[in-house]
Residue frames relative to the residue before (quaternion, step in Angstrom):
aa qw qx qy qz dx dy dz
M 1.0000 0.0000 0.0000 0.0000 0.00 0.00 0.00
K 0.1978 -0.7940 0.5684 0.0865 3.57 -0.73 1.06
Q 0.2784 -0.8073 0.5083 0.1113 3.54 -0.48 1.29
A 0.0436 -0.7569 0.6515 0.0275 3.53 -1.11 0.85
V 0.1861 -0.7309 0.6392 0.1503 3.53 -1.30 0.41
L 0.1101 -0.7708 0.6258 0.0453 3.54 -0.90 1.00
Y 0.1893 -0.7900 0.5787 0.0720 3.55 -0.47 1.26
V 0.1460 -0.7986 0.5808 0.0599 3.58 -0.76 1.04
C 0.1278 -0.7845 0.6057 0.0368 3.55 -0.53 1.24
H 0.6224 -0.5689 0.3790 0.3812 3.57 -1.16 0.50
G 0.3582 -0.7082 0.5247 0.3078 3.57 0.76 -1.06
S 0.0046 -0.7952 0.6053 -0.0351 3.55 -1.19 0.61
R 0.5001 -0.6236 0.5064 0.3235 3.53 -1.25 0.45
V 0.6312 0.5377 -0.3215 0.4572 3.58 1.25 -0.39
P 0.4418 -0.7287 0.4495 0.2679 3.63 -0.51 1.12
K 0.6339 0.5368 -0.3441 0.4378 3.60 0.97 -0.77
A 0.6352 0.5280 -0.3312 0.4561 3.59 1.01 -0.76
R 0.6452 0.5089 -0.3242 0.4686 3.60 0.98 -0.78
E 0.6658 0.4912 -0.3079 0.4697 3.58 0.95 -0.83
E 0.6275 0.5260 -0.3397 0.4629 3.60 1.03 -0.71
A 0.6231 0.5304 -0.3416 0.4623 3.59 1.03 -0.72
L 0.6633 0.4976 -0.3043 0.4689 3.57 0.92 -0.88
E 0.6601 0.5056 -0.3102 0.4608 3.57 0.96 -0.85
F 0.5997 0.5555 -0.3514 0.4563 3.59 1.05 -0.74
I 0.6799 0.4795 -0.2847 0.4761 3.58 0.87 -0.95
R 0.6441 0.5307 -0.3317 0.4400 3.59 0.92 -0.83
N 0.6007 0.5854 -0.3561 0.4119 3.60 1.11 -0.60
I 0.7634 0.3631 -0.2137 0.4896 3.60 1.02 -0.68
M 0.4689 0.7221 -0.4316 0.2692 3.60 1.14 -0.43
P 0.6684 0.5053 -0.3367 0.4296 3.65 0.85 -0.78
E 0.6753 0.5004 -0.2865 0.4599 3.60 1.21 -0.48
V 0.6326 0.5573 -0.3171 0.4343 3.58 1.27 -0.25
Q 0.3298 -0.7581 0.5357 0.1721 3.56 -0.84 1.04
A 0.4740 0.6119 -0.4951 0.3948 3.53 0.28 1.33
S 0.4139 -0.7408 0.4754 0.2322 3.57 -0.79 1.00
I 0.7427 0.2722 -0.1728 0.5869 3.58 1.24 -0.40
Q 0.0913 0.7817 -0.6104 0.0897 3.57 -0.77 1.05
E 0.0154 0.8068 -0.5863 0.0719 3.55 -0.68 1.16
V 0.2662 -0.7460 0.5933 0.1433 3.55 -1.22 0.65
C 0.0362 0.7807 -0.6233 0.0272 3.56 -1.04 0.80
F 0.3688 -0.7259 0.5458 0.1979 3.55 -1.35 0.15
L 0.5073 -0.6453 0.4830 0.3048 3.54 -1.10 0.75
E 0.7982 -0.1067 0.1171 0.5812 3.57 0.94 -0.87
L 0.8227 0.3340 -0.2069 0.4109 3.54 -1.38 0.18
A 0.7783 0.1794 -0.1360 0.5862 3.61 1.21 0.21
E 0.3262 -0.7186 0.5817 0.1971 3.53 -1.34 0.32
P 0.5457 -0.1261 -0.8252 -0.0732 1.54 -2.29 1.08
S 0.5602 -0.5985 0.4642 0.3353 3.54 -1.26 0.47
I 0.6787 -0.4533 0.3671 0.4463 3.57 -1.29 0.13
A 0.6549 0.5156 -0.3181 0.4517 3.58 0.90 -0.88
D 0.6631 0.4957 -0.3084 0.4685 3.59 0.94 -0.84
G 0.6595 0.5091 -0.3133 0.4558 3.59 0.95 -0.85
F 0.6430 0.5175 -0.3150 0.4685 3.57 0.98 -0.86
T 0.6679 0.5041 -0.2978 0.4595 3.58 0.89 -0.94
T 0.6195 0.5362 -0.3452 0.4579 3.60 1.02 -0.73
C 0.6277 0.5288 -0.3358 0.4621 3.60 0.98 -0.82
V 0.6697 0.4949 -0.2985 0.4664 3.59 0.90 -0.93
N 0.6674 0.5118 -0.3024 0.4486 3.57 0.93 -0.88
K 0.6699 0.4695 -0.2944 0.4940 3.57 1.21 -0.48
G 0.6636 -0.5570 0.2794 0.4138 3.56 1.29 0.19
A 0.3830 0.7444 -0.4818 0.2590 3.61 1.19 0.16
T 0.1380 -0.7701 0.6173 0.0833 3.54 -1.04 0.84
K 0.7476 0.1778 -0.1389 0.6246 3.57 1.36 -0.16
I 0.0550 -0.8100 0.5837 -0.0122 3.58 -0.76 1.06
A 0.1814 -0.7431 0.6364 0.0994 3.54 -0.88 1.04
V 0.1783 -0.7869 0.5869 0.0674 3.56 -0.61 1.19
I 0.0546 -0.8290 0.5556 -0.0337 3.57 -0.58 1.18
P 0.2410 -0.7729 0.5654 0.1577 3.63 -0.58 1.05
L 0.2666 -0.7319 0.6022 0.1750 3.57 -0.91 0.91
L 0.3148 0.7260 -0.5248 0.3136 3.52 0.27 1.38
L 0.4894 -0.6799 0.4618 0.2914 3.56 -1.04 0.71
L 0.8224 0.1306 -0.0100 0.5537 3.56 0.85 -1.02
T 0.4920 -0.6710 0.4817 0.2752 3.54 -1.23 0.53
A 0.2158 0.7523 -0.5888 0.2017 3.54 -0.46 1.27
A 0.8423 -0.2366 0.1226 0.4685 3.58 -1.24 -0.36
H 0.6130 0.5495 -0.3699 0.4306 3.61 0.97 -0.72
A 0.7190 0.4411 -0.2498 0.4756 3.58 0.90 -0.95
K 0.7252 0.4608 -0.2429 0.4504 3.58 0.99 -0.85
I 0.8242 0.2406 -0.0699 0.5079 3.57 0.96 -0.87
D 0.7511 0.4603 -0.2615 0.3944 3.56 0.48 -1.23
I 0.7083 0.4333 -0.2677 0.4888 3.58 0.78 -0.99
P 0.6491 0.5065 -0.3399 0.4546 3.66 0.84 -0.79
N 0.6431 0.5195 -0.3358 0.4514 3.61 0.97 -0.75
E 0.6488 0.5097 -0.3139 0.4699 3.57 0.98 -0.83
I 0.6732 0.4878 -0.2935 0.4719 3.57 0.94 -0.88
A 0.6256 0.5365 -0.3449 0.4492 3.59 0.97 -0.77
H 0.6584 0.5188 -0.3117 0.4475 3.57 0.95 -0.85
I 0.7441 0.4044 -0.2487 0.4700 3.59 0.70 -1.01
S 0.6578 0.5208 -0.3320 0.4312 3.63 0.97 -0.73
S 0.5600 0.6057 -0.3934 0.4059 3.60 1.17 -0.44
K 0.6331 0.5301 -0.3251 0.4610 3.58 1.23 -0.41
F 0.7494 0.2824 -0.1631 0.5763 3.57 1.31 -0.29
P 0.0728 -0.8722 0.4819 0.0424 3.60 0.59 1.13
N 0.6644 0.5081 -0.3146 0.4488 3.61 1.16 -0.39
V 0.5893 0.5525 -0.3706 0.4583 3.59 1.27 0.00
M 0.3143 -0.7415 0.5652 0.1788 3.58 -0.79 1.05
V 0.1115 -0.8035 0.5839 0.0311 3.57 -0.92 0.93
T 0.0648 -0.7506 0.6556 0.0501 3.54 -1.03 0.88
Y 0.2482 -0.7907 0.5526 0.0884 3.55 -1.12 0.69
G 0.2941 -0.7837 0.5258 0.1510 3.57 -0.62 1.13
R 0.4598 -0.6756 0.5041 0.2795 3.53 -1.29 0.21
P 0.6147 -0.5340 0.4160 0.4050 3.60 -1.20 0.35
I 0.7074 -0.4580 0.3184 0.4342 3.56 -1.28 0.25
G 0.1898 -0.8572 0.4670 0.1056 3.58 1.04 -0.70
V 0.7043 -0.4405 0.3638 0.4214 3.54 -1.27 -0.60
D 0.1562 0.7600 -0.6162 0.1351 3.55 -0.88 0.99
N 0.5545 -0.6403 0.4137 0.3337 3.59 -0.95 0.84
K 0.6112 0.5749 -0.3572 0.4103 3.59 1.11 -0.61
I 0.5280 0.6343 -0.4162 0.3818 3.60 1.19 -0.39
A 0.6107 0.5553 -0.3550 0.4390 3.60 1.03 -0.72
D 0.6205 0.5362 -0.3398 0.4604 3.60 1.03 -0.75
M 0.6414 0.5188 -0.3189 0.4667 3.57 1.01 -0.81
L 0.6727 0.4967 -0.2998 0.4592 3.59 0.92 -0.87
I 0.6114 0.5256 -0.3422 0.4825 3.58 1.09 -0.66
D 0.6149 0.5389 -0.3379 0.4662 3.60 1.01 -0.77
K 0.6546 0.5251 -0.3088 0.4477 3.56 0.95 -0.92
M 0.6692 0.4843 -0.2999 0.4772 3.58 0.99 -0.79
M 0.6746 0.5099 -0.2979 0.4430 3.56 0.90 -0.95
A 0.5948 0.5675 -0.3590 0.4420 3.58 1.18 -0.51
K 0.6996 0.4488 -0.2594 0.4918 3.60 1.23 -0.45
S 0.7786 -0.1814 0.1913 0.5694 3.56 0.90 -0.96
D 0.6153 -0.5244 0.4169 0.4155 3.56 -1.25 0.27
V 0.3185 -0.7329 0.5740 0.1789 3.55 -1.13 0.78
H 0.1161 -0.8139 0.5688 0.0225 3.56 -0.73 1.11
D 0.6122 -0.5587 0.3992 0.3921 3.56 -1.23 0.27
S 0.6270 0.4889 -0.3450 0.4989 3.57 1.30 0.05
S 0.5390 0.6341 -0.3925 0.3915 3.60 1.32 -0.06
I 0.1690 -0.7393 0.6356 0.1444 3.53 -1.25 0.50
A 0.2243 -0.7509 0.6027 0.1503 3.55 -1.27 0.42
I 0.1740 -0.7430 0.6374 0.1070 3.52 -1.18 0.70
L 0.1653 -0.7931 0.5839 0.0529 3.55 -0.45 1.27
V 0.1412 -0.8390 0.5254 0.0117 3.55 -0.44 1.29
G 0.1380 -0.8064 0.5731 0.0472 3.57 -0.52 1.20
R 0.6431 -0.5071 0.4033 0.4082 3.54 -1.28 0.36
G 0.3800 -0.7286 0.4770 0.3119 3.55 0.91 -0.98
S 0.0694 0.7830 -0.6120 0.0869 3.53 -1.12 0.76
S 0.4773 -0.6388 0.5133 0.3174 3.56 -1.19 0.51
D 0.5611 0.5758 -0.3807 0.4568 3.58 1.31 -0.18
Q 0.3792 -0.7704 0.4691 0.2068 3.57 -0.49 1.18
D 0.5225 0.6211 -0.4251 0.4006 3.61 1.18 -0.34
A 0.6600 0.5028 -0.3043 0.4681 3.57 0.98 -0.85
V 0.6362 0.5223 -0.3211 0.4683 3.57 1.02 -0.79
H 0.6698 0.4962 -0.2979 0.4652 3.57 0.88 -0.92
D 0.6500 0.5263 -0.3247 0.4417 3.58 0.98 -0.82
L 0.6513 0.4905 -0.3309 0.4751 3.60 0.95 -0.77
N 0.6297 0.5245 -0.3361 0.4642 3.58 1.03 -0.68
K 0.6185 0.5304 -0.3402 0.4694 3.60 1.07 -0.70
I 0.6461 0.5143 -0.3162 0.4671 3.57 0.98 -0.86
A 0.6392 0.5224 -0.3193 0.4653 3.58 1.02 -0.82
T 0.6397 0.5254 -0.3228 0.4589 3.58 0.98 -0.81
T 0.6593 0.4957 -0.3072 0.4746 3.57 0.96 -0.83
L 0.6234 0.5302 -0.3356 0.4665 3.59 1.00 -0.78
Q 0.6302 0.5316 -0.3309 0.4590 3.58 0.97 -0.83
K 0.6965 0.4868 -0.2742 0.4503 3.58 0.89 -0.94
Q 0.7538 0.4140 -0.2089 0.4656 3.58 0.96 -0.84
S 0.7027 0.3884 -0.2592 0.5369 3.59 1.25 0.01
N 0.4792 -0.6396 0.4980 0.3365 3.56 -1.32 -0.01
L 0.2785 0.7908 -0.5002 0.2164 3.57 1.20 0.49
K 0.5365 -0.6153 0.4803 0.3207 3.53 -1.14 0.70
R 0.7795 -0.1610 0.1371 0.5896 3.56 0.97 -0.87
V 0.1864 -0.7424 0.6303 0.1299 3.56 -1.27 0.56
H 0.1617 -0.7711 0.6124 0.0646 3.54 -0.80 1.10
T 0.1769 -0.7381 0.6291 0.1676 3.56 -1.24 0.41
C 0.0777 0.7676 -0.6345 0.0456 3.53 -1.21 0.60
F 0.3223 -0.7701 0.5359 0.1258 3.55 -1.28 0.34
L 0.4852 -0.6810 0.4780 0.2690 3.52 -1.14 0.71
T 0.8042 0.0388 -0.0015 0.5931 3.60 1.06 -0.69
A 0.8928 0.2301 -0.0874 0.3773 3.50 -1.46 0.28
A 0.7697 0.2253 -0.1688 0.5730 3.63 1.19 0.11
R 0.3022 -0.7435 0.5715 0.1710 3.53 -1.26 0.42
P 0.5138 -0.1395 -0.8443 -0.0602 1.47 -2.28 1.09
K 0.5226 -0.6432 0.4694 0.3047 3.55 -1.17 0.66
F 0.6031 -0.5949 0.4023 0.3471 3.53 -1.11 0.76
D 0.6894 0.4875 -0.3105 0.4367 3.62 0.76 -0.96
K 0.6365 0.5106 -0.3250 0.4780 3.60 1.08 -0.70
M 0.6334 0.5311 -0.3293 0.4564 3.59 1.00 -0.80
I 0.6654 0.4943 -0.3103 0.4654 3.59 0.89 -0.90
D 0.6478 0.5122 -0.3221 0.4629 3.57 0.96 -0.81
D 0.6474 0.5157 -0.3193 0.4615 3.58 0.96 -0.84
V 0.6777 0.4843 -0.2954 0.4679 3.59 0.89 -0.92
Y 0.6018 0.5693 -0.3541 0.4339 3.57 1.03 -0.76
H 0.7378 0.4160 -0.2235 0.4822 3.58 0.99 -0.82
T 0.5401 0.5465 -0.4303 0.4737 3.58 1.25 0.43
K 0.5490 -0.6016 0.4607 0.3527 3.54 -1.32 -0.14
E 0.3184 0.7653 -0.5077 0.2348 3.59 1.25 0.27
Q 0.2250 -0.8133 0.5301 0.0827 3.54 -0.87 1.04
S 0.7639 0.2493 -0.1379 0.5791 3.59 1.21 -0.47
I 0.0691 0.8268 -0.5391 0.1449 3.54 -0.25 1.34
F 0.1055 -0.7682 0.6293 0.0522 3.56 -0.93 0.97
V 0.1432 -0.7581 0.6317 0.0761 3.56 -0.89 0.97
I 0.0925 -0.8195 0.5656 -0.0030 3.57 -0.59 1.20
P 0.2373 -0.7695 0.5735 0.1508 3.63 -0.39 1.14
Y 0.2139 -0.7759 0.5797 0.1272 3.58 -0.60 1.12
L 0.3776 0.6751 -0.5012 0.3879 3.50 0.57 1.35
I 0.4605 -0.6861 0.4758 0.3013 3.59 -0.96 0.73
F 0.8256 0.1632 -0.0266 0.5395 3.56 0.88 -0.98
T 0.6252 -0.4959 0.4329 0.4192 3.51 -1.35 0.08
G 0.2330 0.7786 -0.5634 0.1483 3.58 -1.26 -0.03
L 0.7742 -0.3667 0.2471 0.4529 3.53 -1.31 -0.14
L 0.6420 0.5289 -0.3354 0.4422 3.60 1.04 -0.69
K 0.6265 0.5111 -0.3375 0.4821 3.59 1.03 -0.71
R 0.6270 0.5220 -0.3392 0.4683 3.60 1.00 -0.71
E 0.6277 0.5398 -0.3341 0.4504 3.57 1.01 -0.79
I 0.6232 0.5344 -0.3354 0.4620 3.59 0.99 -0.80
D 0.6874 0.4864 -0.2862 0.4571 3.58 0.79 -1.02
Q 0.6762 0.5041 -0.3005 0.4455 3.59 0.88 -0.92
T 0.6471 0.5225 -0.3258 0.4496 3.58 0.96 -0.80
I 0.6774 0.4882 -0.2973 0.4631 3.59 0.87 -0.90
N 0.6781 0.5042 -0.2929 0.4473 3.58 1.01 -0.78
M 0.5191 0.6302 -0.4150 0.4014 3.59 1.25 -0.09
Y 0.7229 0.4302 -0.2272 0.4907 3.59 1.19 -0.49
D 0.3598 -0.6841 0.5904 0.2323 3.53 -1.25 0.58
W 0.1676 -0.8386 0.5149 0.0595 3.55 -0.19 1.30
G 0.3581 -0.7732 0.4702 0.2299 3.57 1.27 -0.05
E 0.8089 -0.2243 0.2004 0.5052 3.56 -0.87 -1.03
R 0.4783 0.6665 -0.4473 0.3562 3.59 1.25 -0.05
N 0.3719 -0.7367 0.5288 0.1984 3.54 -1.09 0.77
I 0.0865 0.7753 -0.6194 0.0879 3.59 -0.45 1.20
E 0.0977 -0.8076 0.5816 -0.0040 3.54 -0.67 1.16
V 0.1888 -0.7535 0.6203 0.1089 3.55 -0.88 0.99
C 0.3144 -0.7756 0.5212 0.1670 3.56 -0.44 1.23
S 0.5685 -0.5669 0.4592 0.3802 3.54 -1.24 0.37
Y 0.5685 -0.5500 0.4697 0.3921 3.57 -1.23 0.44
L 0.7194 -0.5319 0.2438 0.3743 3.56 -1.18 0.57
G 0.0783 -0.8583 0.5040 0.0553 3.56 1.04 -0.81
P 0.7457 -0.4114 0.2803 0.4428 3.58 -1.22 -0.42
H 0.0772 0.7945 -0.5920 0.1111 3.58 0.73 1.04
L 0.5874 -0.6235 0.3809 0.3480 3.58 -0.95 0.85
I 0.6331 0.5226 -0.3428 0.4566 3.60 1.02 -0.70
L 0.6673 0.4929 -0.3100 0.4644 3.59 0.92 -0.85
L 0.6290 0.5235 -0.3335 0.4680 3.59 0.99 -0.78
S 0.6612 0.5141 -0.3055 0.4530 3.58 0.95 -0.88
L 0.6633 0.4950 -0.3094 0.4683 3.59 0.94 -0.84
F 0.6512 0.5016 -0.3221 0.4697 3.58 0.98 -0.78
L 0.6229 0.5256 -0.3422 0.4676 3.59 1.01 -0.74
D 0.6030 0.5455 -0.3520 0.4636 3.60 1.05 -0.69
R 0.6583 0.5105 -0.3118 0.4569 3.59 0.94 -0.88
V 0.6295 0.5292 -0.3304 0.4632 3.58 1.03 -0.78
N 0.7002 0.4763 -0.2782 0.4532 3.57 0.82 -1.00
E 0.5865 0.5689 -0.3653 0.4460 3.59 1.08 -0.65
A 0.7109 0.4632 -0.2655 0.4578 3.55 0.83 -1.00
I 0.6316 0.5149 -0.3367 0.4718 3.59 1.08 -0.65
D 0.7010 0.4690 -0.2724 0.4630 3.59 0.84 -0.99
N 0.0620 -0.8564 0.5087 0.0621 3.57 1.08 -0.79
K 0.0909 0.8330 -0.5371 0.0965 3.57 0.90 0.95
D 0.8453 0.0634 -0.1009 0.5209 3.56 -0.97 0.96
D 0.5392 -0.6470 0.3846 0.3778 3.58 1.19 0.60
A 0.2565 0.8129 -0.4894 0.1840 3.58 1.13 0.62
Y 0.7675 0.3212 -0.1677 0.5289 3.57 1.18 -0.50
T 0.2421 0.7733 -0.5402 0.2272 3.55 1.02 0.82
F 0.2147 -0.7673 0.5959 0.1002 3.54 -1.05 0.83
D 0.0935 0.8158 -0.5598 0.1111 3.58 -0.70 1.06
R 0.8613 -0.0831 0.0261 0.5005 3.56 -0.74 1.13
G 0.7083 -0.4811 0.2648 0.4436 3.55 1.00 0.83
K 0.6545 0.4851 -0.3250 0.4802 3.59 1.22 0.17
I 0.3205 -0.6764 0.6189 0.2382 3.54 -1.18 0.63
Y 0.0726 0.8367 -0.5385 0.0686 3.57 -0.60 0.97
D 0.4927 -0.6230 0.5288 0.2990 3.51 -1.33 0.44
S 0.3728 -0.7767 0.4584 0.2181 3.57 -0.37 1.23
T 0.5814 0.5982 -0.3842 0.3957 3.60 1.17 -0.41
T 0.6989 0.4400 -0.2772 0.4910 3.57 1.23 -0.32
N 0.6520 0.5083 -0.3117 0.4683 3.58 1.25 0.07
């Protein structure tokens, strides 16, 4: 059996974001036990999922682990990517496919976020943080970001951690910034919960720059990028899907399912 890994990135209209995604994947490739490793994009960039899958097959893959490079589990992970894989894999019925999970919730993520804040300024017990997610109509993604915020609160000396979203969920980022602006908070960290740069990161910067913060200290942390903790968690997701212990990552008809119930 010849193992392949197909990494599925979201895609972006911003060339730098696409290059950052490729560089992120290249950082872990040497650690992955697979002779075939290909990168593709869900949208807004090439190669497509179908092209990436076909390339793996053409290189001799008989087993493909499909790994979404996504922070949280929402429609892209649950529906869009599985549908694309179901369509293309139906053309290669002899190829076994396993499907990994997004990075998700992990206590080590709070350590990474603390690193991001400390890289900008000292964190005090009078400081607040605003954790900014992409946003989704899927409440699982909203709940997961709130869990991460709760863990950050517990593992730091922050006065408070707020969550907000750029699209499709509430509270909205622009409303959160306006509300905080009209408080007396003097030490504010804004943490973009995004892996790469792109239009959403620009939106964060532009919104904050609309206000005159005076002597107040507001720090916009860098997006997550190839932080060692994030790379390690993503590598765990890759290895889970390759190992497929107890058939936990079996892929069937575009659905992720628990094999113990089938």
